[in-house]
Structure formats: C-alpha cells, structure tokens
C-alpha positions in Angstrom: 45.2 -6.3 -33.2 45.5 -6.6 -29.4 43.8 -5.4 -26.4 44.5 -2.2 -24.5 44.3 -2.9 -20.7 43.3 0.7 -20.2 40.0 0.1 -22.0 38.5 -2.9 -20.1 34.7 -2.9 -20.0 33.1 -1.6 -16.9 30.4 -3.8 -15.1 27.3 -3.7 -17.2 29.1 -2.3 -20.2 28.5 -4.1 -23.5 31.2 -5.9 -25.4 31.2 -8.5 -28.3 33.1 -11.7 -29.1 33.3 -14.2 -31.9 35.3 -17.4 -32.7 38.3 -17.9 -35.0 38.2 -20.2 -38.0 40.0 -22.9 -39.9 39.3 -23.9 -43.4 39.1 -27.7 -43.7 38.8 -28.0 -47.5 38.2 -25.9 -50.6 41.1 -23.5 -50.3 41.9 -21.5 -53.5 38.9 -22.9 -55.2 36.6 -20.9 -52.9 37.8 -17.6 -54.3 36.9 -18.8 -57.8 33.3 -19.6 -56.7 33.8 -23.2 -55.5 32.6 -24.7 -52.2 34.6 -24.8 -49.0 34.2 -26.3 -45.5 35.2 -24.4 -42.5 35.0 -24.8 -38.7 34.9 -22.1 -36.0 37.4 -22.8 -33.2 37.4 -21.9 -29.5 39.8 -19.0 -29.7 37.6 -15.9 -29.5 38.2 -12.3 -30.5 36.6 -9.6 -28.5 35.7 -5.9 -29.0 35.2 -3.2 -26.4 34.6 0.6 -26.6 37.2 3.0 -25.3 36.2 6.4 -24.0 38.2 8.3 -26.7 38.9 7.7 -30.4 41.5 5.0 -31.0 44.1 4.2 -33.7 42.6 1.5 -35.9 43.6 -1.2 -38.4 43.0 -1.1 -42.1 40.0 -3.4 -41.6 38.4 -1.3 -38.8 38.9 1.9 -40.9 36.9 0.2 -43.7 34.1 -0.6 -41.2 34.1 3.1 -40.0 33.8 4.3 -43.6 30.9 2.1 -44.3 29.1 3.1 -41.1 29.6 6.8 -41.9 28.3 6.3 -45.4 25.3 4.3 -44.1 24.3 6.0 -40.9 26.2 9.4 -40.9 29.3 10.6 -39.2 27.5 11.5 -36.0 25.5 8.3 -35.7 26.0 6.1 -32.6 27.4 3.3 -34.8 30.0 5.4 -36.6 31.1 7.1 -33.3 31.4 3.6 -31.8 33.6 2.5 -34.7 36.0 5.3 -34.0 36.4 4.1 -30.4 36.4 0.3 -30.8 39.3 -1.7 -29.3 39.8 -5.4 -30.3 41.7 -8.2 -28.7 42.9 -11.2 -30.7 45.6 -12.4 -28.2 44.3 -15.9 -28.1 44.8 -16.3 -31.8 48.5 -16.7 -31.1 50.5 -19.4 -29.3 53.3 -17.5 -27.6 54.9 -15.4 -30.3 53.4 -17.5 -33.1 50.3 -16.3 -35.0 48.3 -19.4 -35.7 46.4 -18.4 -38.8 42.9 -18.5 -37.3 41.6 -15.5 -39.2 42.4 -12.8 -36.7 41.5 -9.9 -39.0 38.1 -11.4 -39.8 37.3 -12.2 -36.2 38.4 -8.8 -35.0 36.3 -7.1 -37.6 33.2 -9.3 -36.9 33.3 -8.6 -33.2 33.8 -4.9 -33.8 31.0 -4.8 -36.3 28.6 -6.5 -33.8 29.5 -4.0 -31.1 29.2 -1.0 -33.3 25.8 -2.1 -34.7 24.7 -2.7 -31.1 25.1 1.0 -30.5 22.0 1.6 -32.7 20.0 -1.5 -31.7 19.3 -3.7 -28.7 19.2 -7.1 -30.4 22.0 -8.7 -32.3 21.2 -9.6 -35.9 23.8 -12.0 -37.2 22.6 -11.6 -40.8 23.2 -7.9 -40.7 26.6 -8.4 -39.0 27.6 -10.8 -41.7 26.6 -8.5 -44.5 28.3 -5.4 -43.1 31.5 -7.2 -41.9 31.8 -9.0 -45.3 31.6 -5.7 -47.1 34.2 -4.1 -44.8 36.5 -7.0 -44.9 36.3 -7.3 -48.7 36.9 -3.6 -49.1 40.0 -3.7 -46.9 41.4 -6.7 -48.7 40.7 -5.2 -52.1 42.7 -2.1 -51.2 45.5 -4.4 -50.2 45.4 -6.2 -53.5 43.3 -9.3 -53.1 39.6 -9.5 -52.2 38.9 -12.8 -50.5 35.8 -15.0 -50.6 34.2 -13.9 -47.3 34.4 -17.5 -45.9 36.4 -16.4 -42.9 33.9 -13.7 -42.0 30.9 -16.1 -42.3 32.5 -18.7 -40.0 33.3 -16.1 -37.4 29.7 -14.8 -37.5 27.9 -18.2 -37.5 30.1 -20.5 -35.5 30.1 -24.3 -35.9 31.0 -26.0 -39.1 29.7 -24.5 -42.3 29.6 -25.0 -46.0 30.4 -21.8 -47.8 30.1 -20.8 -51.4 30.2 -17.2 -52.7 26.9 -15.8 -53.6 25.0 -18.4 -51.6 23.8 -18.4 -48.0 26.2 -20.3 -45.7 24.8 -23.6 -44.4 25.5 -25.5 -41.2 27.4 -28.8 -41.8 27.8 -31.9 -39.6 31.2 -33.7 -39.7 31.0 -37.5 -39.3 30.4 -38.6 -35.7 33.7 -39.9 -34.1 36.0 -37.9 -36.4 38.9 -36.5 -34.3 40.9 -33.5 -35.4 44.3 -32.3 -34.4 45.9 -29.1 -35.6 49.7 -29.2 -35.5 51.7 -25.9 -35.9 54.1 -26.1 -38.8 56.6 -23.8 -37.3 56.1 -20.7 -39.5 53.4 -18.2 -40.3 52.1 -17.8 -43.8 50.9 -14.8 -45.8 47.5 -15.7 -47.4 47.7 -12.5 -49.6 51.2 -13.4 -50.9 50.3 -17.0 -51.7 47.0 -16.1 -53.3 48.8 -13.6 -55.5 51.4 -16.1 -56.5 48.7 -18.7 -57.5 46.8 -15.9 -59.4 50.0 -15.4 -61.5 49.9 -19.1 -62.3 46.2 -18.9 -63.2 46.9 -16.0 -65.6 49.8 -17.8 -67.2 48.2 -21.3 -67.4 44.4 -21.1 -67.1 43.9 -24.8 -68.1 46.5 -26.0 -65.6 45.0 -23.8 -62.9 41.5 -25.1 -63.7 42.6 -28.8 -63.4 44.3 -28.1 -60.1 41.1 -26.4 -58.7 39.0 -29.3 -59.9 41.0 -31.7 -57.8 40.6 -29.4 -54.8 36.8 -29.2 -55.5 36.4 -33.0 -55.8 38.2 -33.5 -52.5 36.1 -30.9 -50.8 32.9 -32.5 -52.2 34.1 -35.9 -50.9 34.6 -34.5 -47.4 31.2 -32.8 -47.5 29.4 -36.1 -48.2 31.5 -38.3 -46.0 29.3 -40.3 -43.7 31.9 -41.9 -41.5 35.4 -41.1 -40.2 37.1 -43.4 -42.7 35.6 -41.5 -45.7 36.5 -38.2 -44.1 40.1 -39.2 -43.6 40.4 -40.4 -47.2 38.9 -37.0 -48.4 41.3 -35.0 -46.3 44.2 -37.0 -47.7 43.0 -36.3 -51.2 42.6 -32.6 -50.3 46.2 -32.5 -49.1 47.4 -34.1 -52.3 45.4 -31.6 -54.4 47.0 -28.6 -52.6 50.4 -30.1 -53.0 49.8 -30.6 -56.7 48.6 -27.0 -57.1 51.7 -25.7 -55.4 54.0 -27.9 -57.5 52.3 -26.8 -60.7 52.3 -23.1 -59.7 55.9 -23.2 -58.4 54.6 -21.9 -55.0 55.5 -23.5 -51.7 52.1 -24.5 -50.4 52.9 -28.0 -49.1 56.1 -27.8 -47.1 58.5 -30.6 -46.0 57.0 -30.4 -42.5 53.6 -31.2 -44.0 55.1 -34.4 -45.6 56.7 -35.3 -42.3 53.5 -34.7 -40.3 51.5 -36.6 -42.9 53.7 -39.6 -42.5 53.3 -39.5 -38.7 49.5 -39.1 -39.0 49.4 -42.1 -41.4 51.3 -44.2 -38.9 48.5 -43.6 -36.5 45.8 -44.4 -39.0 45.0 -40.8 -40.0 45.7 -38.3 -42.7 46.9 -34.7 -42.8 46.7 -31.6 -45.1 47.6 -27.9 -44.9 44.8 -25.6 -43.8 43.8 -22.4 -45.5 46.4 -21.0 -48.0 49.0 -23.5 -46.8 52.6 -22.5 -46.8 52.7 -22.7 -43.0 50.3 -21.9 -40.1 48.4 -24.9 -38.8 47.9 -28.3 -40.5 44.8 -30.4 -40.2 45.2 -34.1 -39.1 42.1 -36.4 -38.9 41.6 -39.7 -37.1 38.9 -42.2 -36.7 39.3 -42.4 -32.9 40.2 -40.0 -30.1 42.8 -42.5 -29.0 44.6 -42.3 -32.3 44.4 -38.5 -32.2 45.8 -38.4 -28.7 48.7 -40.8 -29.6 49.6 -38.5 -32.6 49.4 -35.4 -30.4 51.7 -36.9 -27.7 54.2 -38.0 -30.3 54.4 -34.5 -31.8 54.7 -32.9 -28.4 57.6 -35.2 -27.6 59.4 -33.8 -30.6 58.7 -30.1 -29.7 55.9 -29.6 -32.3 53.1 -27.4 -30.9 49.5 -28.8 -31.1 47.2 -26.0 -29.8 44.2 -27.1 -27.9 41.5 -26.3 -30.4 37.9 -27.5 -30.5 34.8 -26.7 -32.4 33.0 -23.6 -31.2 29.3 -23.7 -32.0 28.7 -20.2 -30.6 29.1 -17.5 -33.3 29.2 -13.8 -32.7 27.5 -12.6 -29.6 27.1 -9.6 -27.3 28.0 -9.6 -23.6 27.5 -7.3 -20.7 
C-alpha cells in the first residue's frame, strides 16, 4: 500500500498516521493466547482522503464492510473508507520490505481517519476495536487470523505487553538497553510460516506445546528483566526457543544469517534473535551500552548488511491537519 501523489492533503485537511511495530518476544505463542512484548518504531503509515473512490486492499475492504454494517452505506465514515489512500513507503528500505506490520499500520491510520469523519476527537480505544476486527476479518479470509498484537502496537505506540482477550499494557524496557535491528536479506511471509507451524501443532500437539512453553518462558524473562544484562539473556533464550520450534516443526524460522548475526552480536557483548515470525525480515540485537550497539552496527554496515535507523515511537495513532 503506497501513496498516490495526486491525493496529497490540502492545507487544513485532516489526515492520520501511526507507527510501525516489531515483536520483541512471544511470537507464535501469542496466537495461542500467550503473552508478547512489542515496540512501536518510528516509521509511520499515513492515511489521506482522495476526492473520488479508490481501489483498496483486502484490509481496507474489510474496514469498509464493517463501517457500512455499523453506520450505513451513506454514512460519512463509510464514504470516507471508499476514498482513503494510505502510504507505507517508509516501511521499506529501498526495495526491501522490512516486516514492520505495514498492513496493520495502514489499516489503523485509515480507521482513525474514517472514524474522524463522524467525530471530532480521536478515541484510540474505538480505533483499536474497529481496526482489530477489520484486520482479523481480512486475515481470516486469507486463511489465518492473527492475534491483533500488531494492531494494538500501531494504535498505542511505545512498548506494550499484549495478550489476547486482555487490555494491552504499557511496558518499560530496562534503562540503558540498546537495540539494533539488522536486515536479514530477505522478506518473510508470516501467513506461510504460521500455517506451517500450525501443521506441526496438529501433527504433534505435545511437541508444539513444549516449544511454545520455551517461547513463553523467554518472553516472561524479558518482561521482568530489570537491567540490560537480564534482558540480553532473555533475548538470547527467546532466539534459542524460536530456533528449536523451527527445528522441531521442520520450518526455516532461524536462518544461517541469524546464526552469523548472533555470533557477531555476542562478540560485542550482546545477543540476537529473529523478530516476529522469523524466516527473514529484521532481527533484534540487544546490548548493554550504546557503544556496543554502535560497534555492532558499524561492523555490519562494513559487510553490506543493512541496519535501518529505527527507534522507539511513543506516539501512537493520531490525527493531523
């Protein structure tokens, strides 16, 4: 989903934006009801209204259907949903899509803008509820309904603890922890990897449960970490847990590049794991000092490995004019 330069907002015209996301820990377990930790990052999606109806993605079509059902086809919100244009260009680095939850962010920004057609004030809780429903409906029609963690992070911003069926909570990472997000060199399909792990779960429920328990324990260790050293150890354990799940399931979640990057991170006193579904996209490296993180980044850049300039974005979804 990209912008259309013919539909730039006019001065005083409303538009909406929200951050992208990265999952720090809890992947795969979160769709089974376990906890996850996520961060919003400073690559923002935006939504604007065109003057005429626009072709839309599967996700925006799901939003339009919900607004029609809720408010009526002629409502301001439904008519806005038929004209919304979204921009997620910053979610890629050159030709590489980074895996920052572009579909969720595009939908969240579009939802906020369409809801603003009927109301003056932005209500994040309402945006979260409607965007989660639309995103889940679109995913289900494609074969795999997700947890909603991506949507929650894009709406709320910052670092959050997420668990299905519970209200997301703000989380504070240990002071001094420095994060770097190297690009693995290839994009990953979350839906494909999730489907493959689901096959393993159906064939070996006990093995799947054991693998998820390791992921949950690592996520819990990261959640309660009180200093960078504890967080680094938890991230290392989380990476090992994802690698074990992939090995047990016969799915390539932890790639050779992850092993190489992990060794380089360890050489600088840190640790590294895949993010999200694994299998590509960005990795997560953690260090106790900014100097260690910078030395790691410089080393990778010298070998041609991209390290996008990402930082925590505490600002969630918002309206602009």
